[in-house]
C-alpha positions in Angstrom: 24.6 -18.4 14.3 24.6 -22.0 13.1 24.9 -23.2 9.5 21.3 -24.3 9.7 20.1 -20.8 10.6 22.3 -19.2 7.9 20.7 -21.5 5.3 17.3 -20.6 6.6 18.1 -16.9 6.3 19.4 -17.4 2.8 16.3 -19.2 1.7 14.0 -16.4 2.9 16.2 -13.7 1.2 16.2 -15.7 -2.0 12.4 -15.9 -1.9 12.2 -12.1 -1.5 14.6 -11.6 -4.5 12.5 -14.0 -6.6 9.3 -12.2 -5.8 10.8 -8.8 -6.3 11.1 -9.7 -10.0 7.3 -10.0 -10.0 6.4 -7.1 -7.7 3.6 -6.9 -5.2 0.2 -6.5 -6.9 -3.1 -5.2 -5.6 -6.3 -4.0 -7.3 -6.6 -0.2 -7.5 -9.3 2.3 -7.9 -10.9 3.9 -11.0 -9.6 7.2 -9.5 -6.1 5.8 -9.9 -6.3 7.3 -13.4 -5.2 10.6 -11.8 -1.8 11.4 -10.4 0.6 8.7 -9.4 -2.2 6.2 -8.6 -3.8 4.9 -5.4 -1.4 5.1 -2.4 -1.1 2.3 0.0 -1.7 3.4 3.6 -2.8 0.1 5.0 0.3 -1.8 6.1 0.3 -5.5 6.6 -2.6 -7.8 7.2 -2.7 -7.3 11.0 -2.7 -3.5 10.4 -5.4 -3.7 7.7 -7.8 -5.5 10.1 -7.6 -2.5 12.5 -8.1 0.3 10.0 -4.5 0.4 8.8 -3.0 1.0 12.2 0.7 0.4 12.9 2.3 3.8 13.7 2.0 3.6 17.4 1.4 0.0 18.2 2.8 -3.4 17.2 3.5 -6.8 18.7 6.5 -9.2 18.7 4.5 -11.8 16.9 4.1 -9.8 13.7 6.4 -7.9 11.4 6.3 -4.2 12.1 7.0 -2.4 8.8 4.7 0.7 9.2 6.9 2.3 11.9 10.5 0.9 11.8 10.9 2.0 15.5 8.5 -0.8 16.5 10.7 -3.5 15.1 12.5 -3.6 18.4 9.4 -5.5 19.7 10.3 -8.4 17.4 12.5 -10.5 19.7 12.1 -13.6 17.6 12.5 -14.3 13.9 9.3 -13.7 11.9 8.4 -14.2 8.2 5.1 -12.9 6.7 3.5 -13.3 3.4 0.0 -12.4 2.1 -2.3 -12.5 -0.8 -4.9 -9.8 -1.6 -8.2 -9.7 -3.5 -10.3 -6.6 -4.2 -13.6 -6.3 -5.9 -15.0 -2.8 -6.8 -18.5 -2.0 -8.0 -18.2 1.2 -10.1 -21.3 3.3 -10.5 -21.6 6.5 -12.6 -25.3 7.0 -11.9 -26.5 5.3 -15.1 -24.3 2.3 -15.5 -22.6 -0.2 -13.2 -19.5 -2.3 -13.8 -17.5 -4.7 -11.7 -13.7 -4.5 -11.5 -11.6 -7.0 -9.5 -8.0 -8.1 -9.1 -5.3 -9.1 -6.7 -2.3 -11.2 -6.1 0.8 -11.0 -4.0 0.3 -8.3 -1.4 3.7 -8.3 0.4 6.6 -10.3 1.7 8.3 -9.3 5.0 10.7 -10.7 7.6 12.1 -9.4 10.8 14.9 -10.8 13.0 16.6 -9.6 16.1 20.3 -8.7 16.0 20.3 -8.1 19.8 17.0 -9.2 21.2 15.0 -6.3 22.6 17.7 -3.8 21.7 18.5 -3.9 18.0 16.3 -5.5 15.2 16.5 -5.6 11.4 14.0 -6.5 8.7 13.5 -6.6 5.0 10.6 -7.1 2.6 8.7 -6.3 -0.6 5.5 -4.3 -0.7 3.5 -1.9 -3.0 3.6 1.9 -2.6 1.1 2.8 -5.3 -1.3 1.0 -7.6 -2.8 1.9 -11.0 -5.7 -0.2 -12.5 -8.5 1.4 -14.4 -10.7 0.9 -17.5 -12.8 3.9 -18.5 -14.9 4.9 -21.5 -15.7 8.6 -21.9 -18.1 9.7 -24.6 -18.4 13.4 -25.5 -19.8 15.5 -28.4 -17.4 17.1 -30.9 -18.0 20.9 -30.9 -19.9 22.3 -33.9 -20.7 18.9 -35.4 -22.9 15.8 -35.1 -19.8 13.7 -34.3 -19.0 11.9 -31.0 -15.6 11.3 -29.5 -15.1 8.0 -27.7 -12.1 7.8 -25.4 -11.1 4.4 -24.1 -8.7 5.0 -21.2 -6.7 2.2 -19.5 -3.9 2.0 -17.0 -1.9 -0.6 -15.2 1.1 -0.8 -12.9 2.4 1.1 -10.0 5.4 1.6 -7.7 6.8 -1.2 -5.5 9.5 -1.2 -2.9 12.1 -3.6 -1.6 13.2 -2.4 1.8 15.7 -2.9 4.6 14.9 -1.4 8.1 16.5 -1.2 11.5 15.0 -0.4 14.9 17.1 0.5 17.9 16.1 0.9 21.6 17.6 4.3 22.3 16.6 4.5 26.0 14.2 2.8 28.3 10.8 2.7 26.5 12.1 4.9 23.7 13.0 3.5 20.3 13.9 4.9 16.9 14.0 3.3 13.5 15.0 3.9 9.8 13.5 2.2 6.7 15.4 2.4 3.5 13.6 1.6 0.2 14.5 0.8 -3.4 11.6 2.1 -5.4 10.9 0.4 -8.8 8.0 -0.3 -11.2 6.3 0.7 -14.4 3.0 2.4 -15.0 1.4 2.2 -18.5 -1.5 4.4 -19.6 -3.2 4.7 -22.9 -6.0 6.7 -24.4 -7.6 5.3 -27.6 -9.7 7.8 -29.5 -12.5 6.9 -32.0 -14.7 9.5 -33.8 -18.1 8.3 -34.9 -21.0 9.9 -36.6 -24.7 10.0 -35.5 -25.1 6.4 -36.8 -22.1 5.1 -34.9 -19.9 4.7 -38.0 -16.2 5.5 -37.5 -15.0 8.7 -39.1 -11.3 9.1 -39.9 -8.5 7.1 -38.5 -8.6 6.1 -34.8 -5.6 7.1 -32.7 -3.9 6.2 -29.5 -1.8 8.0 -26.9 0.5 5.7 -25.1 2.6 6.6 -22.0 5.0 4.5 -20.0 6.8 5.7 -16.8 9.4 3.5 -15.3 10.9 4.5 -11.9 14.1 3.4 -10.2 15.2 5.3 -7.1 15.6 5.2 -3.4 13.6 6.6 -0.5 13.6 6.4 3.3 11.3 6.5 6.3 12.1 7.3 9.9 10.1 6.5 13.0 9.9 7.0 16.7 8.0 5.2 19.4 7.6 5.8 23.1 5.9 3.7 25.7 4.5 5.3 28.9 3.6 2.9 31.6 0.2 4.0 33.2 -0.2 1.0 35.6 1.2 -2.4 36.2 -0.8 -3.9 33.3 -1.4 -1.0 31.0 0.6 1.4 28.7 0.2 4.4 26.5 2.1 4.2 23.2 3.1 7.2 21.1 4.4 6.9 17.6 5.3 9.0 14.6 6.7 8.4 11.1 8.1 10.6 8.3 8.5 9.1 4.8 10.7 11.0 2.3 10.0 10.6 -1.4 10.7 13.9 -3.3 12.0 13.7 -6.8 11.7 10.0 -7.8 13.9 9.4 -10.9 12.9 7.3 -13.8 12.5 7.2 -17.6 9.5 8.2 -19.7 8.2 7.1 -23.1 5.2 8.7 -24.8 3.9 8.5 -28.4 0.8 9.4 -30.4 0.1 7.0 -33.3 -2.5 4.6 -34.7 -4.1 2.1 -32.4 -1.7 -0.8 -31.7 1.3 1.3 -33.0 1.9 3.8 -30.2 3.9 1.5 -27.9 6.5 0.8 -30.6 9.1 3.7 -31.1 9.9 2.4 -34.6 6.4 2.7 -36.1 5.0 5.9 -37.7 3.6 8.4 -35.4 4.4 11.4 -33.2 7.2 10.3 -30.8 6.9 12.7 -27.8 9.5 11.1 -25.4 11.8 8.2 -26.1 12.9 6.8 -22.8 14.1 10.2 -21.6 15.4 10.6 -18.1 13.4 12.6 -15.6 11.6 12.5 -12.3 8.2 12.5 -10.6 7.8 14.6 -7.5 5.9 12.6 -4.9 5.1 14.6 -1.7 6.5 13.3 1.7 4.2 11.5 4.2 3.7 12.2 7.9 1.9 10.0 10.3 1.2 10.0 14.1 -0.6 7.7 16.5 -1.7 7.1 20.1 -2.6 3.7 21.6 -3.9 2.6 25.0 -2.9 -1.0 25.7 -4.1 -3.3 28.4 -1.3 -5.9 28.3 -2.1 -9.2 26.7 -5.8 -8.2 26.6 -6.7 -5.3 24.4 -5.5 -2.2 22.5 -7.4 0.9 21.4 -5.6 3.0 18.7 -6.2 6.4 17.1 -3.9 7.3 14.2 -3.7 10.0 11.4 -1.7 10.5 8.3 -1.0 13.5 6.0 0.5 13.8 2.5 0.2 17.1 0.5 -0.5 16.2 -3.1 -0.8 19.8 -4.1 3.0 19.6 -4.4 2.8 16.6 -6.9 4.4 17.1 -10.3 4.2 14.5 -13.1 7.1 13.3 -15.2 6.8 16.4 -17.5 6.9 18.8 -14.6 3.2 19.6 -14.7 1.1 20.0 -11.6 -2.4 18.4 -11.3 -5.5 19.6 -9.6 -4.9 17.4 -6.5 -5.3 18.2 -2.8 -3.8 17.0 0.4 -4.5 13.4 1.6 -5.8 13.2 5.1 -6.5 10.0 6.9 -8.0 9.3 10.4 -8.6 5.8 11.8 -9.8 4.2 15.0 -8.8 0.6 15.7 -9.5 -1.9 18.4 -8.1 -5.4 19.1 -8.6 -7.9 21.8 -7.3 -11.3 22.9 -9.9 -13.4 24.9 -7.3 -15.5 26.7 -3.6 -15.3 25.8 -2.8 -18.2 28.2 -5.3 -20.6 26.6 -2.7 -22.9 24.9 -5.3 -25.7 24.6 -7.8 -23.5 22.8 -6.1 -21.6 20.0 -9.3 -19.6 19.1 -9.4 -18.1 22.6 -5.7 -17.3 22.3 -6.2 -15.6 18.9 -6.4 -11.8 18.3 -9.6 -10.2 16.9 -9.7 -6.7 15.4 -12.1 -4.0 14.1 -11.3 -0.7 12.5 -13.0 2.5 11.2 -11.2 4.8 8.8 -11.9 8.0 6.9 -9.7 9.4 4.2 -9.8 12.6 2.1 -8.2 11.3 -1.1 -6.0 13.6 -3.2 -8.7 13.6 -5.9 -10.7 16.9 -6.2 -13.1 16.9 -9.1 -15.9 19.3 -10.1 -15.3 21.2 -6.9 -16.0 18.0 -4.9 -13.8 16.1 -2.5 -13.5 12.4 -3.1 -13.6 10.7 0.3 -13.1 7.1 1.3 -14.9 5.6 4.3 -14.5 2.0 5.3 -14.9 -0.5 8.1 -12.5 -3.4 8.6 -12.4 -6.7 10.5 -9.4 -8.9 11.1 -8.0 -11.8 13.2 -4.7 -13.6 13.8 -5.3 -17.3 14.6 -2.6 -19.6 15.8 -1.7 -22.6 13.7 0.6 -23.9 16.4 2.2 -22.4 19.5 4.0 -19.7 17.5 2.9 -19.3 13.9 -0.4 -17.7 12.8 -2.8 -17.2 10.0 -3.8 -13.5 9.5 -7.1 -12.4 8.0 -8.4 -8.9 7.1 -11.7 -7.9 5.5 -12.7 -4.4 4.6 -15.8 -2.9 3.0 -16.0 0.7 2.0 -17.2 3.4 -0.3 -15.1 5.9 -2.3 -16.5 8.9 -4.2 -20.0 10.2 -4.9 -22.6 10.3 -7.6 -23.0 14.1 -7.1 -21.6 16.5 -9.7 -21.5 13.8 -12.3 -18.8 11.8 -10.5 -18.2 8.1 -9.9 -19.0 6.1 -6.7 -17.1 3.0 -5.9 -18.3 0.3 -3.4 -15.5 -2.1 -2.7 -14.6 -5.2 -0.8 -11.0 -6.1 0.1 -9.8 -9.4 1.5 -6.3 -10.3 2.6 -5.0 -13.7 3.7 -1.6 -13.9 5.2 0.7 -16.1 7.3 3.2 -15.3 10.1 5.9 -17.9 10.5 7.7 -17.4 13.8 10.8 -19.2 15.2 12.0 -18.6 18.8 15.1 -20.8 18.3 16.7 -18.5 15.7 19.1 -16.7 18.0 19.0 -18.9 21.1 22.4 -19.9 22.4 23.1 -23.5 22.9 23.4 -24.6 26.6 25.4 -27.7 25.7 28.0 -27.8 22.9 
């Protein structure tokens, strides 16, 4: 590899390290108040535009980080970055509120070590997200007093990863994805007691909790391509992601409002940066794709993660259930040979997805249903702008619960370079 290419690689890696100090950020759900937060099952921008697909199908023009076995399709250097924005309308049946947020969604790169045979990649992405603001009012038993709880939460778990894909046999590839998991989640509950005139009674209090994780995890994947005709293929893919006991430190304190986050102030110090772990259940995914080469792809994929096994930092189970996700995605390319018309050469996607979330409240499943649209438009002969747009609904107003209507938009770029590993003909 030339000095120029080494410098190019060093520059990309330096960018990843710089942004890893910030961490990927996405807006989360009100329901992220429960458990470890809202899990990310959507992949990169091109996956998001097809209902979160990526287990059984990928292309060489985009980074494949959902199934590491698909990285063998990356025969040229590729760097991707994206920004995310999410707006949620939260409705409890009597009141509505708007919550939004976003920021850096991910950074990812892929480069062939031996083109078509052995490929590596690295990146930064978000595993879980926590972002909620809740006010819960309830009556105090045997009195005219009211308890007002103001609950907030921010943070999540991010990962920096390194993956490898290897073509084990003709049309059969395997891959491994190693992650360093990091991040902090801060939750607080401020309690104010008021009388029937709204006057505060007694001293307000705050419960403050901070969980910081630092550990490793891994994911393995497999992909097989079955040729069904000269111009069509069936793709089979599967992934298994191992989390288990994720180590970290925990801090918890009960004190006056504004004092609970400081271990040196008065109050009841419950945990002072003690070591422990959170048990996060492992994740399984599978997929099937029919591809008409350079024209269209139709994909069906499913994922499963049993959150009944979840245990929080203090070893307590929560009333959670298994997450189940099913998605159907479609993409087409009008004319891949239309070099003079980049719109015709672009890729256009649509996806439908249904997910049973891990949240089970008042004997009611909290389901998430969404439809997504996406595209990848060439900026030049190699590099692309990626767009994904999703609208959906999570939860229900039944049984006194919360319904969320959300809109999610992701803008990303794929920067490709086909000269990265080309050998010079003339020295």
